[in-house]
C-alpha positions in Angstrom: 82.1 93.9 95.6 85.6 93.3 94.1 88.9 94.3 95.7 92.0 94.9 93.6 95.5 95.8 94.7 98.3 97.1 92.5 101.8 98.3 93.4 105.0 99.6 91.8 108.3 101.1 93.0 108.9 104.7 92.1 110.4 107.8 93.7 112.6 105.5 95.9 109.5 104.1 97.6 106.7 101.6 97.2 103.4 103.0 95.8 100.4 100.8 96.6 96.8 101.2 95.7 93.8 99.2 97.0 90.6 99.7 95.1 87.0 98.5 95.7 84.2 98.4 93.1 82.0 96.2 90.9 84.4 95.5 88.0 87.8 94.0 88.9 89.1 94.4 85.3 88.2 98.1 85.2 89.6 98.6 88.7 92.9 97.1 87.8 93.1 99.1 84.5 92.5 102.3 86.5 95.1 101.4 89.1 97.7 100.6 86.5 97.0 103.9 84.8 97.4 105.8 88.1 100.8 104.0 88.6 101.8 105.0 85.1 101.1 108.6 86.0 103.2 108.4 89.1 106.1 107.0 87.0 105.7 109.9 84.5 105.8 112.4 87.3 109.0 110.8 88.7 110.6 111.2 85.2 109.9 114.9 85.3 110.7 115.6 89.0 113.6 113.3 89.9 116.7 115.1 91.2 118.9 112.2 90.1 117.7 111.6 86.5 119.8 113.8 84.1 116.8 114.0 81.7 114.3 115.3 84.2 113.0 118.8 84.2 114.4 119.2 87.7 117.9 118.3 86.6 117.6 120.6 83.6 116.6 123.5 85.8 119.4 122.8 88.2 121.9 122.6 85.4 120.9 125.7 83.5 118.7 128.1 85.5 121.6 130.1 86.9 122.8 130.9 83.4 119.4 131.9 81.9 115.8 131.0 81.9 114.6 127.4 81.6 111.1 126.6 80.3 109.3 123.8 82.1 106.0 122.0 81.5 102.9 123.6 82.8 102.4 120.9 85.5 105.9 121.3 86.8 105.6 125.1 86.8 102.3 124.9 88.7 104.1 122.6 91.3 106.9 125.1 91.6 104.4 127.9 92.2 102.6 125.8 94.9 106.0 125.1 96.5 106.7 128.9 96.6 103.3 129.6 98.2 103.9 126.9 100.8 107.3 128.2 101.6 105.8 131.7 102.2 103.0 130.2 104.3 105.5 128.4 106.5 107.9 131.3 106.8 110.6 129.3 105.0 110.3 126.1 107.1 109.4 124.3 103.9 111.8 125.2 101.0 112.5 123.2 97.9 115.9 125.0 97.5 117.3 123.1 100.5 119.5 120.9 98.3 122.8 122.8 98.9 122.4 122.3 102.7 121.6 118.6 102.2 124.8 118.2 100.2 126.8 120.2 102.7 125.7 117.9 105.6 126.6 114.8 103.5 123.0 113.5 103.2 122.8 113.7 99.4 123.4 110.1 98.7 125.2 109.6 102.0 124.7 109.1 105.7 125.9 112.5 106.8 129.0 114.3 108.0 129.8 117.3 110.2 130.5 120.4 108.0 132.5 123.4 109.0 130.6 126.5 110.0 131.8 128.4 107.0 130.6 125.6 104.7 127.1 125.8 106.3 127.1 129.6 105.8 128.1 129.2 102.2 125.4 126.6 101.5 122.8 128.7 103.4 123.5 131.6 101.1 122.3 129.5 98.2 119.0 128.5 99.9 115.8 130.4 99.7 112.8 130.8 97.4 113.7 134.5 96.9 116.6 133.2 94.7 114.1 131.5 92.3 112.4 133.6 89.7 109.2 132.1 88.2 107.6 133.7 85.1 104.0 132.5 84.8 103.6 134.1 81.3 106.3 131.9 79.8 106.5 129.0 82.3 110.2 129.7 82.9 112.5 129.4 85.9 115.6 131.4 86.6 118.1 131.3 89.6 119.5 134.6 90.8 122.9 133.1 91.6 125.1 130.1 90.9 124.8 127.0 93.1 121.0 127.2 93.7 119.3 123.8 93.4 115.7 122.7 93.7 114.7 119.3 95.2 111.1 118.4 95.0 111.5 115.3 97.1 109.5 116.7 100.1 106.5 117.5 97.9 106.7 115.2 94.9 105.2 112.0 96.5 102.2 113.9 97.7 101.8 115.6 94.3 102.1 112.2 92.5 99.4 110.7 94.8 97.1 113.7 94.3 97.4 113.3 90.5 96.9 109.5 90.7 93.8 110.0 92.8 92.4 112.5 90.2 92.8 109.9 87.5 91.1 107.2 89.6 88.1 109.5 90.3 87.9 110.4 86.5 87.8 106.6 85.9 84.8 106.3 88.2 86.6 104.8 91.2 84.7 105.7 94.4 86.7 103.6 97.0 90.5 103.4 97.1 93.4 103.9 99.4 96.7 105.1 97.8 99.9 104.8 99.8 103.4 106.1 99.2 105.5 104.0 101.6 105.3 105.4 105.1 105.2 109.0 103.8 101.7 109.8 102.4 98.3 108.2 102.1 95.3 109.4 100.1 91.8 108.1 100.8 89.1 108.1 98.2 85.7 107.5 99.7 85.6 104.7 102.2 86.1 100.9 102.2 83.0 98.6 102.1 81.2 98.4 105.4 83.2 101.2 107.0 82.8 105.0 107.3 86.5 105.8 106.8 89.8 104.3 105.8 92.0 104.0 108.9 95.8 104.7 108.7 98.1 104.1 111.7 101.0 106.3 112.8 103.8 104.4 114.4 105.9 105.6 117.4 109.6 106.2 117.0 111.8 103.0 117.2 112.9 102.4 120.8 116.5 101.2 121.3 116.8 97.8 122.8 113.3 96.4 122.2 113.8 94.9 118.7 111.5 95.7 115.9 108.3 96.3 117.9 106.8 99.7 117.7 103.7 101.0 119.3 100.9 102.9 117.5 100.7 106.6 118.4 97.4 107.2 116.6 95.0 105.6 114.1 93.7 108.3 111.8 90.3 108.0 110.0 90.5 109.4 106.4 87.8 109.9 103.8 88.5 112.0 100.7 91.5 113.2 102.5 95.3 112.8 102.6 97.7 112.4 105.4 101.5 112.7 105.4 104.0 111.7 108.1 107.6 113.1 108.4 110.1 111.8 110.9 113.8 112.5 111.8 115.0 108.9 112.2 116.7 107.1 109.4 119.8 108.7 107.9 121.8 110.2 110.8 125.3 110.4 112.2 126.9 111.1 115.6 129.5 113.7 116.5 130.7 115.0 119.8 128.1 112.8 121.6 125.2 114.3 119.7 123.1 112.7 117.0 122.4 114.7 113.8 119.6 113.7 111.5 118.9 114.3 107.8 116.0 116.7 108.3 117.4 120.3 108.1 115.9 123.7 108.9 116.3 125.8 105.7 116.2 129.0 107.7 119.2 128.1 110.0 121.0 125.4 108.0 121.0 123.1 111.0 119.5 119.7 111.6 116.1 119.6 113.3 116.4 118.9 117.0 113.8 118.0 119.7 111.0 117.0 117.3 110.7 113.3 116.3 107.7 113.1 114.1 104.9 115.2 112.6 101.7 114.3 110.7 99.3 116.5 108.8 95.9 115.6 107.3 94.1 117.8 104.6 92.2 117.2 101.3 95.4 117.9 99.3 98.2 115.4 99.4 100.6 118.0 97.8 100.0 120.2 100.8 100.2 117.5 103.5 103.5 116.3 102.1 105.0 119.8 102.3 103.4 120.8 105.5 104.4 117.7 107.5 108.0 118.5 106.6 107.4 122.2 107.7 105.8 121.0 110.9 108.8 118.9 111.7 110.9 122.0 111.4 108.5 124.3 113.2 107.8 121.9 116.1 104.8 122.0 118.4 104.2 125.7 118.0 103.7 125.1 114.2 100.4 123.3 114.7 98.5 126.5 115.3 100.6 128.4 112.7 99.6 126.0 109.9 96.0 125.5 111.1 95.2 129.2 111.2 94.7 129.6 107.4 93.5 126.0 107.1 90.6 125.5 109.6 90.2 121.8 108.6 93.8 120.9 109.1 94.5 118.0 111.6 98.0 117.6 112.9 100.1 115.6 115.3 103.6 116.3 116.7 105.9 114.0 118.8 108.5 116.0 120.8 111.4 114.5 122.7 111.1 114.4 126.5 112.5 112.5 129.4 109.6 110.1 130.0 110.2 106.3 129.6 108.8 106.3 126.1 111.0 109.3 125.2 108.4 111.6 123.7 105.2 113.6 124.3 102.2 113.9 121.9 100.4 117.1 120.9 97.6 117.0 118.4 95.0 119.1 116.5 92.0 116.8 115.8 93.9 113.5 115.8 93.1 111.2 118.7 96.3 109.8 120.3 96.5 106.1 121.1 99.0 106.7 123.9 
């Protein structure tokens, strides 16, 4: 049994693929083709590339209809359906709020209430008109922007996994940084791939972080979303980069969420939604998806600073 590992930077993260099989040359060729597909998807979805389909939609869709490729249109339709399924907790039109709070290319700043209200008025999938007959997009008002960052990595991994399966790969683990993992089959000698979820960083203890859960995956994806990272302090409070599209305010009280399902596109979006919805969102998301597994870390006053709630994911703490 041969093992091959390939990796490449794309979508502002490190994509890594570990493959097992009988032919190392064929495995490497399949892995490189999968990474090529991820780069192609980035070229179509990137918010920051002026030649991308996302950038073209953001520039022109408020003035008329913009035709996009079938794959991008299908992703936009999936994003709309996921927004509806989460009552707006997941929303790809959140970009005006991200800019308002200073997190688009920055570390954040406190906006004025009227600025938040103005940005919030340009957020919502009801402002996006999708025409499936012509694969076109239109915005109902100026200033609307789409940002596929909260679903794009999962979509890219899902497409890459499809290519690997088409190439005959039966055992592989695809990973997009600490965001999303996709398991094909199982590694040699094991029943599942095992992916760890780390606890939030604890001030004053250096780089060490405990493991909240180790999740077995087989022909399944898992995405993790967290609030730490880009943040700023104002008035003695800390404001993070994860925003609630429905209120225009940063998420508070929830530290981390994880979702496991067969679709990496769905897990990427739903882990973001669960971070916004909080603990109560576990049952909301699981109701139409009986196989969904989820984990939420919520702030509390215990020594470790959080409590764990799960659906089908065994906690290590």
